[in-house]
C-alpha positions as CSV (number, residue, x, y, z in Angstrom):
1,M,136.4,-46.7,75.2
2,N,135.2,-50.3,75.4
3,Y,137.6,-52.9,76.8
4,T,136.9,-56.6,76.8
5,K,136.4,-58.6,80.0
6,E,138.2,-61.6,78.6
7,R,140.9,-62.0,81.2
8,P,139.3,-61.9,84.7
9,V,141.5,-61.6,87.8
10,T,140.6,-61.5,91.5
11,H,142.1,-59.3,94.1
12,I,143.5,-61.8,96.6
13,K,142.8,-59.8,99.7
14,T,139.2,-58.5,98.9
15,G,138.0,-61.1,96.4
16,N,136.9,-58.3,94.1
17,R,136.8,-59.0,90.3
18,Y,138.9,-57.0,87.9
19,Y,139.9,-57.6,84.3
20,L,143.5,-57.5,83.0
21,I,143.6,-55.6,79.7
22,D,147.3,-55.5,78.7
23,F,150.8,-54.8,79.8
24,V,152.3,-51.4,79.1
25,V,155.5,-49.5,79.8
26,N,155.7,-46.6,82.3
27,A,156.8,-43.4,80.4
28,T,156.4,-40.8,83.1
29,N,160.1,-39.6,83.1
30,G,160.3,-40.5,86.8
31,D,162.1,-43.1,88.9
32,R,159.8,-45.9,87.5
33,E,160.2,-45.0,83.8
34,G,160.6,-48.1,81.7
35,D,158.9,-50.3,84.3
36,D,156.4,-52.9,83.0
37,M,152.9,-52.1,84.1
38,A,149.7,-54.0,84.2
39,L,146.7,-52.1,82.8
40,Y,143.4,-53.4,84.3
41,M,139.9,-52.3,85.1
42,N,137.1,-52.9,87.6
43,E,133.5,-53.9,86.9
44,N,132.6,-50.2,86.3
45,E,135.3,-50.0,83.6
46,I,137.5,-47.6,85.7
47,L,141.1,-48.1,84.5
48,F,144.1,-48.7,86.8
49,V,147.8,-49.4,86.3
50,R,150.2,-51.1,88.7
51,N,153.8,-52.4,88.4
52,T,153.5,-55.9,86.9
53,A,155.4,-57.6,89.7
54,E,153.2,-55.9,92.3
55,F,150.1,-56.7,90.3
56,W,150.8,-60.4,90.5
57,E,151.4,-60.2,94.2
58,K,147.9,-58.7,94.7
59,F,145.9,-60.5,92.0
60,E,145.4,-64.0,90.7
61,E,143.9,-65.1,87.4
62,V,140.4,-66.7,87.3
63,Y,140.3,-69.9,85.3
64,D,137.3,-71.5,83.7
65,R,136.6,-74.4,86.1
66,L,134.4,-76.2,83.6
67,E,136.6,-78.7,81.9
68,K,135.3,-81.1,79.3
């Protein structure tokens, strides 16, 4: 599956680049069912999910620094 790399984020601790794909809902029938989750990938297009609040504690968005 091809995902776009339109929304880059950086892991605050390591500086590694990832890409935020979308937000999804956890549907695992466990304690975290219904939690909002961030779906993201690394440069090798390996997918990850993390609780949205935890995601924003660990990552920050990369903004285009070239302003006209």
